[in-house]
C-alpha positions as CSV (number, residue, x, y, z in Angstrom):
1,M,0.0,0.0,0.0
2,L,1.1,3.6,-0.7
3,G,1.1,4.3,3.1
4,D,3.8,1.6,3.6
5,L,6.4,3.6,1.5
6,S,8.2,6.5,3.0
7,E,8.7,9.8,1.1
8,R,12.4,8.7,0.7
9,D,11.3,5.3,-0.8
10,R,9.0,7.1,-3.3
11,A,11.8,9.5,-4.2
12,I,14.1,6.6,-4.9
13,L,11.6,4.9,-7.1
14,A,10.8,8.1,-8.9
15,L,14.5,8.6,-9.6
16,E,14.8,5.1,-11.0
17,T,11.7,5.7,-13.2
18,A,13.0,9.1,-14.5
19,W,16.7,8.2,-14.8
20,P,16.7,7.2,-18.5
21,R,15.4,10.6,-19.4
22,H,18.2,12.4,-17.7
23,S,21.8,12.9,-18.8
24,G,24.8,13.2,-16.6
25,A,26.3,11.4,-13.7
26,K,23.6,9.5,-11.7
27,E,25.8,9.6,-8.6
28,E,25.6,13.4,-8.6
29,V,21.9,13.4,-9.0
30,I,21.5,10.9,-6.1
31,R,23.7,13.2,-4.0
32,T,22.0,16.4,-4.9
33,Q,18.3,15.3,-5.0
34,L,18.4,12.7,-2.2
35,G,21.3,13.8,-0.1
36,M,22.9,10.4,0.2
37,S,25.9,8.5,-1.3
38,A,25.4,6.3,-4.3
39,A,26.4,3.3,-2.2
40,R,23.6,4.0,0.4
41,Y,21.1,4.6,-2.5
42,Y,21.8,1.2,-4.0
43,Q,21.6,-0.5,-0.6
44,L,18.2,1.1,0.0
45,L,17.0,0.4,-3.6
46,G,18.0,-3.3,-3.2
47,R,15.9,-3.6,-0.1
48,L,13.1,-1.5,-1.6
49,I,12.6,-3.7,-4.6
50,E,12.1,-6.7,-2.4
51,S,9.1,-5.1,-0.6
52,E,5.5,-5.7,-1.5
53,A,4.7,-2.1,-0.9
54,A,7.1,-1.1,-3.7
55,L,5.7,-3.7,-6.0
56,E,2.2,-2.4,-5.4
57,Y,3.3,1.2,-5.9
58,D,5.1,0.6,-9.2
59,P,4.9,-3.0,-10.4
60,M,6.5,-2.5,-13.8
61,L,9.5,-0.7,-12.4
62,V,10.1,-3.1,-9.5
63,R,9.8,-6.2,-11.8
64,R,12.2,-4.6,-14.3
65,L,14.7,-3.9,-11.5
66,R,14.3,-7.4,-10.1
67,R,15.0,-8.9,-13.6
68,I,18.1,-6.8,-14.0
69,R,19.4,-7.7,-10.5
70,D,18.7,-11.4,-11.1
71,A,20.4,-11.4,-14.5
72,R,23.5,-9.7,-13.1
73,S,23.6,-12.1,-10.2
74,F,23.4,-15.1,-12.6
75,Q,26.2,-13.6,-14.7
76,R,28.4,-13.1,-11.7
77,A,27.8,-16.7,-10.5
78,A,28.5,-18.1,-14.0
79,R,31.9,-16.4,-13.9
80,T,32.7,-18.0,-10.5
81,P,35.1,-21.0,-10.9
82,G,33.4,-24.3,-10.0
83,F,29.9,-22.9,-10.6
84,V,27.5,-25.5,-12.0
85,G,24.4,-23.7,-13.4
């Protein structure tokens, strides 16, 4: 439900939604608009896309971000010696 997301959570999702339309360094936008480091932003984003509240708020974005995360995780695991996929 919308009430389960904080203003910061909604701002993070809004930035992810709008980012392809912006140019420049994403890290600088994160710092100026949200007042946090890029590392903290990505930590919060990772937790956020696991929440049902975020999925209800913007299902297309959250599913897309989950797919990207899962694909990257699979690629990293495939490069690991001894990995059997």
